[in-house]
N, CA, C and O of each residue as an XYZ file, in Angstrom:
420
protein
N    -121.379    182.465     40.494
C    -122.816    182.509     40.272
C    -123.491    181.297     40.919
O    -124.525    181.427     41.574
N    -122.886    180.102     40.724
C    -123.479    178.886     41.278
C    -123.537    178.950     42.795
O    -124.516    178.519     43.404
N    -122.474    179.495     43.411
C    -122.450    179.614     44.867
C    -123.584    180.522     45.335
O    -124.254    180.229     46.325
N    -123.796    181.631     44.615
C    -124.866    182.565     44.976
C    -126.240    181.898     44.868
O    -127.080    182.052     45.755
N    -126.459    181.165     43.787
C    -127.727    180.470     43.594
C    -127.927    179.431     44.694
O    -129.002    179.344     45.287
N    -126.880    178.640     44.962
C    -126.981    177.638     46.013
C    -127.236    178.277     47.365
O    -128.041    177.770     48.146
N    -126.555    179.396     47.656
C    -126.759    180.084     48.927
C    -128.185    180.610     49.025
O    -128.833    180.468     50.062
N    -128.677    181.220     47.942
C    -130.054    181.734     47.939
C    -131.052    180.610     48.110
O    -132.021    180.741     48.858
N    -130.818    179.499     47.415
C    -131.733    178.374     47.533
C    -131.662    177.789     48.928
O    -132.682    177.408     49.501
N    -130.439    177.716     49.485
C    -130.282    177.227     50.852
C    -131.035    178.087     51.841
O    -131.657    177.572     52.769
N    -130.984    179.400     51.649
C    -131.735    180.315     52.511
C    -133.220    180.067     52.352
O    -133.955    180.033     53.338
N    -133.672    179.892     51.105
C    -135.100    179.644     50.877
C    -135.535    178.356     51.563
O    -136.609    178.303     52.164
N    -134.713    177.326     51.478
C    -135.059    176.073     52.139
C    -135.042    176.226     53.652
O    -135.889    175.670     54.352
N    -134.073    176.984     54.149
C    -133.952    177.167     55.588
C    -135.132    177.929     56.156
O    -135.615    177.616     57.244
N    -135.602    178.937     55.416
C    -136.649    179.793     55.968
C    -138.044    179.402     55.521
O    -139.019    180.065     55.875
N    -138.146    178.342     54.754
C    -139.467    177.878     54.368
C    -140.161    177.349     55.615
O    -139.691    176.404     56.249
N    -141.259    177.956     55.950
C    -141.920    177.645     57.209
C    -143.342    177.203     56.936
O    -144.038    177.795     56.110
N    -143.771    176.171     57.623
C    -145.158    175.758     57.565
C    -145.817    176.241     58.837
O    -145.340    175.955     59.935
N    -146.915    176.974     58.696
C    -147.630    177.463     59.854
C    -148.844    176.585     60.117
O    -149.699    176.404     59.250
N    -148.899    176.058     61.298
C    -150.048    175.265     61.715
C    -150.717    175.990     62.869
O    -150.111    176.154     63.928
N    -151.935    176.418     62.686
C    -152.653    177.015     63.804
C    -153.315    175.901     64.603
O    -153.396    174.763     64.140
N    -153.779    176.221     65.778
C    -154.446    175.204     66.590
C    -155.700    174.692     65.895
O    -156.098    173.545     66.098
N    -156.326    175.537     65.074
C    -157.513    175.096     64.339
C    -157.153    173.999     63.336
O    -157.919    173.054     63.148
N    -155.991    174.123     62.695
C    -155.570    173.101     61.740
C    -155.324    171.779     62.463
O    -155.686    170.712     61.966
N    -154.714    171.861     63.624
C    -154.478    170.642     64.384
C    -155.798    170.011     64.811
O    -155.952    168.790     64.766
N    -156.756    170.852     65.230
C    -158.061    170.343     65.637
C    -158.804    169.735     64.452
O    -159.563    168.781     64.617
N    -158.586    170.289     63.251
C    -159.263    169.796     62.053
C    -158.596    168.542     61.510
O    -159.067    167.965     60.530
N    -157.508    168.116     62.133
C    -156.892    166.866     61.738
C    -155.689    166.969     60.831
O    -155.236    165.946     60.316
N    -155.146    168.160     60.610
C    -153.925    168.259     59.819
C    -152.811    167.528     60.551
O    -152.635    167.700     61.757
N    -152.074    166.727     59.835
C    -151.042    165.911     60.464
C    -149.654    166.429     60.123
O    -149.478    167.239     59.212
N    -148.684    165.947     60.865
C    -147.294    166.282     60.589
C    -146.935    165.832     59.170
O    -146.240    166.550     58.450
N    -147.399    164.663     58.770
C    -147.105    164.158     57.426
C    -147.678    165.069     56.341
O    -147.044    165.279     55.307
N    -148.874    165.608     56.573
C    -149.468    166.546     55.607
C    -148.649    167.830     55.523
O    -148.466    168.389     54.441
N    -148.158    168.292     56.668
C    -147.336    169.499     56.687
C    -146.022    169.271     55.949
O    -145.597    170.109     55.153
N    -145.385    168.147     56.212
C    -144.124    167.816     55.538
C    -144.347    167.695     54.030
O    -143.537    168.182     53.242
N    -145.422    167.057     53.634
C    -145.730    166.915     52.201
C    -145.929    168.275     51.545
O    -145.483    168.494     50.418
N    -146.603    169.195     52.250
C    -146.829    170.516     51.677
C    -145.510    171.273     51.531
O    -145.306    171.960     50.530
N    -144.619    171.161     52.503
C    -143.308    171.810     52.407
C    -142.538    171.247     51.216
O    -141.942    172.007     50.453
N    -142.542    169.932     51.047
C    -141.848    169.312     49.916
C    -142.428    169.782     48.588
O    -141.694    170.008     47.626
N    -143.738    169.927     48.543
C    -144.415    170.414     47.339
C    -143.996    171.856     47.042
O    -143.770    172.211     45.885
N    -143.891    172.686     48.084
C    -143.475    174.076     47.907
C    -142.020    174.159     47.445
O    -141.697    174.947     46.555
N    -141.161    173.369     48.030
C    -139.751    173.343     47.627
C    -139.636    172.922     46.165
O    -138.867    173.515     45.409
N    -140.389    171.911     45.764
C    -140.369    171.453     44.369
C    -140.842    172.567     43.434
O    -140.284    172.750     42.353
N    -141.869    173.311     43.849
C    -142.366    174.412     43.021
C    -141.318    175.512     42.891
O    -141.130    176.063     41.807
N    -140.636    175.835     43.989
C    -139.598    176.869     43.944
C    -138.467    176.434     43.013
O    -137.960    177.243     42.237
N    -138.072    175.173     43.084
C    -137.001    174.655     42.224
C    -137.408    174.657     40.757
O    -136.621    175.055     39.898
N    -138.625    174.218     40.460
C    -139.030    174.043     39.060
C    -139.569    175.313     38.417
O    -139.383    175.520     37.218
N    -140.234    176.168     39.189
C    -140.889    177.345     38.613
C    -140.158    178.646     38.888
O    -140.443    179.663     38.256
N    -139.223    178.627     39.819
C    -138.533    179.848     40.213
C    -139.291    180.553     41.330
O    -140.469    180.287     41.567
N    -138.598    181.449     42.004
C    -139.177    182.080     43.185
C    -140.372    182.968     42.860
O    -141.366    182.945     43.586
N    -140.298    183.746     41.790
C    -141.380    184.688     41.497
C    -142.725    183.979     41.324
O    -143.714    184.350     41.957
N    -142.756    182.971     40.477
C    -144.004    182.248     40.232
C    -144.424    181.430     41.454
O    -145.597    181.424     41.827
N    -143.461    180.740     42.078
C    -143.791    179.904     43.241
C    -144.295    180.750     44.404
O    -145.263    180.372     45.063
N    -143.656    181.885     44.668
C    -144.110    182.736     45.772
C    -145.513    183.274     45.507
O    -146.304    183.416     46.439
N    -145.831    183.574     44.256
C    -147.184    184.021     43.922
C    -148.195    182.909     44.201
O    -149.273    183.170     44.736
N    -147.853    181.675     43.841
C    -148.748    180.545     44.114
C    -148.885    180.300     45.616
O    -149.981    180.027     46.107
N    -147.776    180.396     46.340
C    -147.806    180.203     47.790
C    -148.665    181.269     48.449
O    -149.343    180.994     49.439
N    -148.643    182.483     47.913
C    -149.385    183.607     48.499
C    -150.847    183.666     48.073
O    -151.581    184.548     48.518
N    -151.274    182.759     47.236
C    -152.668    182.731     46.787
C    -153.509    181.945     47.796
O    -153.352    180.729     47.914
N    -154.407    182.632     48.530
C    -155.208    181.933     49.542
C    -156.093    180.820     48.978
O    -156.538    179.952     49.728
N    -156.352    180.833     47.676
C    -157.153    179.782     47.047
C    -156.278    178.829     46.241
O    -156.778    178.002     45.478
N    -154.965    178.956     46.422
C    -154.018    178.160     45.645
C    -153.706    176.815     46.266
O    -154.308    176.416     47.263
N    -152.761    176.127     45.664
C    -152.439    174.752     46.066
C    -151.643    174.643     47.370
O    -151.400    173.536     47.850
N    -151.240    175.767     47.941
C    -150.441    175.719     49.161
C    -151.218    176.154     50.390
O    -150.632    176.512     51.412
N    -152.538    176.122     50.288
C    -153.417    176.380     51.428
C    -154.407    175.225     51.491
O    -155.150    174.973     50.543
N    -154.404    174.533     52.618
C    -155.311    173.410     52.824
C    -155.864    173.533     54.234
O    -155.146    173.331     55.213
N    -157.135    173.862     54.329
C    -157.744    174.147     55.629
C    -156.962    175.284     56.277
O    -156.862    176.362     55.690
N    -156.413    175.080     57.447
C    -155.587    176.105     58.082
C    -154.100    175.749     58.012
O    -153.300    176.248     58.803
N    -153.746    174.909     57.088
C    -152.360    174.531     56.840
C    -151.900    175.335     55.635
O    -152.531    175.289     54.579
N    -150.802    176.072     55.786
C    -150.328    176.908     54.696
C    -148.831    177.128     54.826
O    -148.237    176.885     55.876
N    -148.238    177.592     53.740
C    -146.800    177.848     53.678
C    -146.535    179.327     53.904
O    -147.280    180.190     53.440
N    -145.456    179.600     54.628
C    -144.949    180.949     54.807
C    -143.459    180.895     54.493
O    -142.758    179.993     54.954
N    -142.970    181.860     53.709
C    -141.543    181.932     53.395
C    -141.010    183.241     53.952
O    -141.491    184.321     53.610
N    -140.011    183.128     54.811
C    -139.335    184.294     55.380
C    -137.912    184.374     54.826
O    -137.267    183.352     54.589
N    -137.444    185.579     54.628
C    -136.036    185.788     54.343
C    -135.300    185.734     55.683
O    -135.937    185.886     56.726
N    -134.017    185.528     55.691
C    -133.261    185.369     56.934
C    -133.382    186.585     57.861
O    -133.225    186.445     59.074
N    -133.657    187.764     57.315
C    -133.796    188.953     58.153
C    -135.237    189.173     58.618
O    -135.549    190.214     59.196
N    -136.110    188.204     58.371
C    -137.483    188.279     58.859
C    -138.495    188.845     57.890
O    -139.683    188.900     58.209
N    -138.065    189.266     56.725
C    -138.993    189.796     55.733
C    -139.829    188.650     55.171
O    -139.294    187.600     54.815
N    -141.138    188.856     55.095
C    -142.045    187.850     54.558
C    -141.972    187.892     53.036
O    -142.242    188.925     52.424
N    -141.609    186.770     52.431
C    -141.525    186.677     50.975
C    -142.792    186.094     50.370
O    -143.170    186.445     49.253
N    -143.444    185.208     51.102
C    -144.692    184.594     50.639
C    -145.457    184.140     51.870
O    -144.868    183.651     52.834
N    -146.776    184.305     51.831
C    -147.609    183.916     52.977
C    -148.973    183.492     52.452
O    -149.636    184.241     51.735
N    -149.375    182.303     52.812
C    -150.607    181.731     52.287
C    -151.893    182.392     52.709
O    -152.896    182.266     52.007
N    -151.908    183.097     53.836
C    -153.165    183.697     54.274
C    -153.073    185.163     54.659
O    -154.096    185.846     54.624
N    -151.936    185.677     55.016
C    -151.809    187.060     55.479
C    -151.449    188.007     54.348
O    -150.493    188.775     54.456
N    -152.192    187.954     53.292
C    -151.870    188.743     52.108
C    -151.914    190.253     52.357
O    -151.103    190.987     51.793
N    -152.828    190.722     53.177
C    -152.986    192.154     53.402
C    -152.619    192.567     54.813
O    -153.148    193.552     55.329
N    -151.715    191.822     55.446
C    -151.339    192.150     56.824
C    -150.404    193.341     56.852
O    -149.921    193.792     55.813
N    -150.150    193.850     58.057
C    -149.214    194.959     58.200
C    -147.809    194.523     57.844
O    -146.980    195.354     57.472
N    -147.527    193.243     57.950
C    -146.236    192.694     57.535
C    -146.384    192.198     56.102
O    -146.294    190.999     55.837
N    -146.611    193.126     55.187
C    -146.922    192.740     53.816
C    -145.732    192.084     53.133
O    -144.582    192.271     53.530
N    -146.030    191.328     52.119
C    -145.020    190.567     51.408
C    -143.985    191.524     50.822
O    -144.313    192.480     50.120
N    -142.728    191.231     51.136
C    -141.632    192.036     50.632
C    -141.347    193.276     51.451
O    -140.401    194.002     51.145
N    -142.132    193.543     52.481
C    -141.885    194.729     53.290
C    -140.742    194.475     54.244
O    -140.332    193.333     54.451
N    -140.236    195.534     54.819
C    -139.162    195.381     55.798
C    -139.731    195.191     57.193
O    -138.978    195.034     58.155
N    -141.038    195.203     57.312
C    -141.668    194.921     58.595
C    -141.535    193.437     58.882
O    -141.849    192.598     58.037
N    -141.079    193.129     60.053
C    -140.897    191.722     60.406
C    -142.200    191.155     60.960
O    -142.915    191.821     61.708
N    -142.492    189.930     60.585
C    -143.681    189.251     61.059
C    -143.467    188.815     62.490
O    -142.488    188.128     62.782
N    -144.338    189.188     63.373
C    -144.217    188.799     64.763
C    -144.760    187.397     64.954
O    -145.782    187.039     64.368
N    -144.085    186.604     65.768
C    -144.564    185.269     66.051
C    -145.394    185.255     67.333
O    -145.975    184.230     67.690
N    -145.449    186.383     68.016
C    -146.224    186.452     69.269
C    -147.699    186.576     68.952
O    -148.089    187.281     68.021
N    -148.496    185.902     69.715
C    -149.955    185.952     69.554
C    -150.535    186.732     70.711
O    -150.107    186.572     71.854
N    -151.502    187.571     70.420
C    -152.171    188.288     71.507
C    -153.243    187.383     72.096
O    -153.796    186.526     71.406
N    -153.529    187.583     73.375
C    -154.529    186.710     74.007
C    -155.900    187.276     73.949
O    -156.845    186.657     74.438
């Protein structure tokens, strides 16, 4: 059981992604702010569990969205588990649709 929990947590840590758009960089979001937000999200996942933490991460008005800086959590197979701003996207949370990293011009 412990190995499974550690493996799951390791996957969560590995796939915890901070998305910075160019607007966030222009607005002054720094690498240190991004790192701090990731640490805050990891602490929430550890202390509150995935269900509650992912709900908070996915709340566009929650503590894990600051300007255009937000947390995104992907499962290793590309499934979006939590996303700070794309709540109603075609790659909906928990769907088997993979989130594309390509941007259209």
